[in-house]
C-alpha positions as CSV (number, residue, x, y, z in Angstrom):
1,M,29.0,-64.1,25.0
2,L,30.4,-61.3,27.3
3,G,28.4,-58.8,25.3
4,V,25.1,-60.7,25.9
5,A,25.9,-60.9,29.7
6,I,26.5,-57.1,29.7
7,L,23.2,-56.4,27.8
8,I,21.3,-58.7,30.2
9,S,22.9,-57.0,33.2
10,L,22.1,-53.6,31.7
11,F,18.4,-54.5,31.1
12,V,17.9,-56.0,34.6
13,G,19.5,-52.9,36.1
14,Q,17.3,-50.6,34.0
15,V,14.2,-52.5,34.8
16,K,14.9,-52.2,38.5
17,T,15.7,-48.5,38.3
18,N,12.7,-47.7,36.1
19,I,10.2,-49.7,38.2
20,Q,11.4,-47.9,41.3
21,Q,10.9,-44.6,39.5
22,A,7.5,-45.7,38.2
23,T,6.5,-46.6,41.8
24,T,7.6,-43.2,43.0
25,N,5.7,-41.5,40.2
26,S,2.6,-43.6,40.8
27,I,2.6,-42.8,44.5
28,Q,2.7,-39.1,43.6
29,I,-0.2,-39.6,41.1
30,V,-2.3,-41.2,43.9
31,R,-1.4,-38.5,46.4
32,N,-2.4,-35.8,43.9
33,N,-5.6,-37.5,42.8
34,T,-8.7,-35.7,43.9
35,T,-11.3,-37.9,42.1
36,I,-11.2,-40.7,44.6
37,P,-11.9,-40.4,48.4
38,A,-8.8,-39.7,50.5
39,R,-9.3,-42.8,52.5
40,F,-8.5,-44.9,49.4
41,H,-5.1,-43.3,49.0
42,Q,-3.2,-45.0,51.8
43,P,-4.1,-48.6,50.9
44,I,-3.2,-48.0,47.3
45,I,0.1,-46.4,48.2
46,K,0.9,-49.3,50.5
47,G,0.2,-51.7,47.7
48,L,2.4,-49.7,45.3
49,E,5.2,-49.6,47.9
50,S,5.1,-53.3,48.4
51,S,5.0,-54.1,44.7
52,G,7.8,-51.6,44.0
53,S,10.1,-53.1,46.6
54,N,9.6,-56.6,45.1
55,A,10.5,-55.5,41.5
56,N,11.3,-58.6,39.5
57,S,11.6,-58.3,35.7
58,S,10.1,-61.7,35.2
59,Q,6.9,-60.7,37.1
60,I,6.2,-57.4,35.5
61,K,2.6,-57.1,34.2
62,P,2.0,-53.4,33.8
63,Q,-1.5,-53.9,32.3
64,S,-2.8,-55.6,35.5
65,V,-3.4,-52.6,37.8
66,D,-7.0,-53.1,38.9
67,L,-8.0,-50.7,41.6
68,T,-11.8,-51.1,41.1
69,Q,-11.9,-53.5,44.0
70,F,-11.7,-50.5,46.3
71,A,-15.1,-49.3,45.0
72,Q,-16.9,-51.7,47.3
73,F,-15.8,-49.6,50.3
74,A,-17.4,-46.4,48.9
75,P,-20.9,-45.4,50.0
76,P,-23.5,-47.2,47.8
77,A,-24.6,-44.0,46.1
78,F,-21.0,-43.3,44.9
79,R,-19.8,-46.8,44.0
80,E,-20.2,-46.4,40.3
81,Q,-18.4,-43.1,40.2
82,A,-15.7,-44.5,42.5
83,K,-15.3,-47.5,40.1
84,V,-14.8,-45.2,37.1
85,S,-12.3,-43.0,39.0
86,L,-10.4,-46.0,40.3
87,K,-10.3,-47.5,36.8
88,A,-8.8,-44.2,35.4
89,L,-6.3,-44.1,38.3
90,G,-5.3,-47.7,37.6
91,D,-4.8,-46.9,34.0
92,Q,-2.5,-44.0,34.9
93,I,-0.4,-46.2,37.2
94,A,-0.3,-49.0,34.6
95,A,1.0,-46.4,32.0
96,E,3.8,-45.4,34.4
97,F,5.0,-49.0,34.8
98,K,4.6,-49.7,31.1
99,N,6.7,-46.6,30.2
100,G,9.4,-47.8,32.7
101,V,9.6,-51.2,31.1
102,V,9.6,-49.8,27.5
103,S,12.3,-47.3,28.5
104,A,14.5,-50.2,29.8
105,F,14.1,-52.1,26.5
106,T,14.9,-48.9,24.6
107,V,18.2,-48.3,26.6
108,T,19.1,-52.0,26.1
109,W,18.5,-51.8,22.3
110,I,20.5,-48.6,22.0
111,A,23.4,-50.2,23.8
112,A,23.2,-53.3,21.6
113,A,23.2,-51.1,18.5
114,V,26.3,-49.3,19.8
115,F,28.1,-52.6,20.5
116,A,27.2,-53.8,17.0
117,L,28.4,-50.5,15.4
118,L,31.7,-50.8,17.3
119,G,32.1,-54.3,16.1
120,L,31.5,-53.3,12.5
121,I,33.9,-50.4,12.8
122,G,36.5,-52.8,14.3
123,A,35.9,-55.3,11.5
124,F,36.2,-52.6,8.8
125,Y,39.6,-51.5,10.1
126,T,41.0,-55.0,10.5
127,R,40.1,-55.7,6.9
128,M,41.7,-52.6,5.5
129,P,45.2,-53.1,3.9
130,S,48.1,-52.1,6.1
131,H,49.7,-48.7,5.4
132,N,53.0,-50.4,4.3
133,V,51.2,-52.4,1.6
134,A,49.3,-49.4,0.4
135,A,52.6,-47.3,0.3
136,R,54.3,-50.0,-1.8
137,V,51.5,-50.0,-4.3
138,Q,51.6,-46.2,-4.6
139,D,55.3,-46.3,-5.2
140,D,54.8,-48.6,-8.2
141,E,56.7,-51.3,-6.4
142,P,55.2,-54.6,-7.5
143,L,53.9,-56.8,-4.8
144,E,55.3,-60.3,-4.3
145,E,53.0,-62.9,-5.8
146,V,52.7,-66.1,-3.9
147,E,51.1,-69.3,-5.2
148,V,48.5,-70.7,-2.8
149,P,47.9,-74.4,-3.0
150,V,44.4,-75.6,-3.7
151,V,42.9,-77.8,-1.0
152,S,40.4,-80.3,-2.1
């Protein structure tokens, strides 16, 4: 039971850390983006900062980054182009968050595998005969036979 608690704690910690990193990376992506008008950058960055500070592993929906709503603020002649650029930017941001969540799962599964491996190694060594018994068998000293009663 302690192992499960440790893995849950590890996962939640990894999600929080990775979401914060994804937020930072996404803000950099927005700042470096030249395909959308500069006036769209600040509202998107504010939205990312507020969502990154409220990182909750039960509310993560990395596929739901829809920035196309900002296209309505573009001049009419450029709305379609802005919509396409905003969609591409939203996909890049969604990919950052998805990678963060997948990375958290990966770390947790690796930790679980290490715990399981340590358990198997421990079980293997506890099932091995003790060195004294092995030494007696090698010295041709017969082992004591004990009759075990049958329980029915």
